C-alpha positions in Angstrom: -6.9 17.8 6.0 -5.1 20.9 4.9 -3.4 21.3 1.6 -0.1 21.2 3.3 -0.9 17.9 5.1 -2.1 16.4 1.8 1.1 17.5 0.0 3.2 16.0 2.7 1.6 12.6 2.2 3.2 12.4 -1.2 6.4 14.3 -0.8 9.5 12.1 -0.4 12.1 12.9 2.2 14.3 14.2 -0.6 11.6 16.8 -1.4 10.2 15.3 -4.6 6.4 15.2 -5.0 5.4 11.8 -6.4 1.7 10.6 -6.6 0.6 7.4 -8.2 -2.5 5.2 -8.0 -3.3 1.8 -9.5 -4.0 2.0 -13.2 -5.4 -1.5 -13.4 -7.5 -3.8 -11.2 -5.7 -5.3 -8.3 -5.1 -9.1 -8.4 -3.7 -10.0 -5.0 -2.1 -13.2 -3.7 -1.0 -13.9 -0.2 1.8 -16.3 0.9 2.7 -17.8 4.3 -0.6 -17.6 6.1 -3.3 -20.1 7.2 -6.7 -20.1 5.6 -8.3 -18.2 8.4 -5.8 -15.3 8.1 -6.1 -15.4 4.3 -9.8 -14.6 4.5 -9.0 -11.6 6.8 -6.5 -10.3 4.3 -8.9 -10.8 1.4 -11.6 -8.9 3.3 -9.2 -6.0 3.9 -8.4 -5.8 0.2 -12.1 -5.9 -0.7 -13.0 -3.2 1.8 -10.3 -0.7 0.8 -10.6 -1.3 -2.9 -14.4 -0.7 -2.6 -13.8 2.4 -0.6 -11.6 3.7 -3.5 -14.1 2.8 -6.1 -11.4 0.6 -7.8 -11.6 -3.0 -8.8 -10.2 -6.4 -7.9 -9.7 -9.2 -10.5 -8.7 -12.7 -9.9 -6.0 -12.6 -12.6 -4.0 -9.8 -14.1 -3.7 -10.6 -17.9 -0.1 -9.5 -18.0 1.3 -10.6 -14.6 -1.1 -13.1 -13.2 -0.9 -11.7 -9.7 0.1 -8.0 -9.5 0.0 -7.6 -5.8 2.0 -10.1 -3.7 2.0 -10.2 0.1 4.5 -12.4 1.8 4.4 -13.3 5.5 7.6 -15.0 6.9 9.8 -15.3 10.0 13.2 -14.4 8.6 14.3 -12.3 5.6 16.4 -15.1 4.2 13.3 -17.0 3.4 12.6 -14.7 0.5 15.7 -16.0 -1.3 14.0 -19.4 -1.6 10.9 -18.1 -3.3 11.0 -19.3 -6.9 11.5 -16.5 -9.5 11.1 -13.7 -6.9 14.5 -12.4 -7.9 13.0 -11.8 -11.4 10.3 -9.5 -10.0 12.3 -7.7 -7.3 15.7 -6.3 -8.6 18.7 -7.2 -6.5 16.7 -9.3 -4.1 19.8 -10.7 -2.4 21.1 -7.2 -1.7 17.7 -6.0 -0.5 17.4 -8.9 1.9 20.9 -8.2 3.3 20.1 -4.5 3.8 16.7 -5.2 5.5 18.3 -7.8 7.7 21.0 -5.5 8.8 18.5 -2.7 9.5 16.4 -5.1 11.6 13.4 -4.2 9.4 10.0 -5.8 10.0 8.3 -4.7 6.7 9.1 -3.5 3.2 7.0 -2.5 0.2 8.1 -2.2 -3.4 6.2 -1.0 -6.4 6.5 -1.3 -10.1 5.0 1.3 -12.4 3.8 1.2 -16.0 4.9 3.5 -18.8 2.3 6.0 -17.8 3.5 6.1 -14.2 0.5 4.3 -12.7 1.1 1.5 -10.2 1.4 -1.8 -12.1 2.4 -4.1 -9.3 3.2 -4.1 -5.6 5.2 -6.4 -3.3 4.6 -6.5 0.5 7.1 -8.2 2.7 6.2 -8.7 6.4 8.6 -10.3 8.9 6.4 -11.7 11.6 8.7 -11.0 14.5 8.2 -9.2 17.9 5.6 -6.4 17.7 4.6 -7.3 14.1 3.6 -10.8 15.2 1.6 -9.5 18.1 -0.7 -7.4 15.9 -4.2 -8.8 15.3 -4.5 -10.1 11.7 -7.3 -7.6 10.8 -5.2 -4.6 12.0 -2.1 -5.8 10.1 -4.0 -6.5 6.9 -5.9 -3.3 6.8 -2.8 -1.2 7.5 -0.8 -2.9 4.7 -3.5 -2.7 2.1 -4.0 1.0 2.7 -0.3 1.5 2.2 -0.2 -0.1 -1.2 -3.3 1.7 -2.6 -1.2 4.8 -3.4 2.5 5.6 -3.8 2.6 7.4 -0.4 5.7 9.3 0.8 8.3 7.2 2.6 7.5 9.4 5.6 3.7 9.4 5.3 2.9 7.2 8.2 6.1 7.3 10.3 4.6 9.4 13.0 1.0 8.4 12.8 -0.7 5.2 11.6 -3.4 5.4 8.9 -5.6 3.5 11.3 -7.5 4.5 14.4 -9.7 2.9 17.1 -13.3 3.8 17.3 -15.9 2.0 19.5 -13.3 -0.7 20.3 -12.8 -1.5 16.6 -9.8 -0.6 14.4 -10.8 1.5 11.4 -9.2 3.6 8.7 -8.8 7.2 9.8 -11.6 9.1 8.2 -9.3 11.7 6.6 -7.2 9.0 5.0 -10.3 7.3 3.7 -11.4 10.6 2.1 -8.0 11.1 0.6 -8.0 7.7 -1.0 -11.5 8.3 -2.4 -10.4 11.6 -3.8 -7.3 10.1 -5.3 -9.3 7.5 -7.2 -11.9 10.0 -8.5 -12.2 9.3 -12.2 -11.4 13.0 -13.0 -8.1 12.8 -11.2 -4.8 11.7 -12.9 -3.3 8.3 -12.2 0.0 10.0 -11.5 1.4 13.4 -10.8 4.8 15.0 -9.9 3.7 18.7 -9.5 2.7 19.4 -5.9 -0.2 21.6 -7.2 -1.9 18.2 -7.5 -2.5 18.3 -3.7 -4.8 21.3 -4.3 -6.9 19.2 -6.7 -7.1 16.4 -4.1 -8.2 18.9 -1.5 -10.9 20.2 -3.8 -12.2 16.6 -4.5 -12.3 15.9 -0.7 -14.3 19.1 -0.1 -16.8 18.1 -2.8 -17.3 14.7 -1.2 -17.8 16.4 2.2 -20.3 19.0 1.0 
């Protein structure tokens, strides 16, 4: 990847550069799937977190579960989830906007005082094309997209996944970018786009 391509991955459509990674182990919980699918999602978390050199814990000491993934048929179902409105501000308004837009997915993040990712919420409406995706493809794509605070336009034109040898994998350049982002020498958050140069340098070190 070039420095310009890396910078674009964390530049919002409004022009602001915002980078953040998890500052604590990820404690995921998944709602709305059967046991077989649950193991697939768990495997995706384990694979991507291991790739980053990060950690998974069963329980977050502050939040219990700090990464919640919801699978459902209709957006209104979220309004019936106990206490979800306490975790996601203006949940009713959000559901109304997503329903009106015909959205199939939405991700929301919370950040700690230092700017690192503190919690993530993934909402997946299993309808039409989304429901047709194999579980392993859907799970891998979603886990990749909550590992960092990517730009809202990062994967609009190209998926973070690719097909190799008949199997769906994480694109190699995206895998390297995630590894570089979680390098212990790198900051957990950044708002200066010169940070993209540091990411490029770490990727080059890994490749050499």
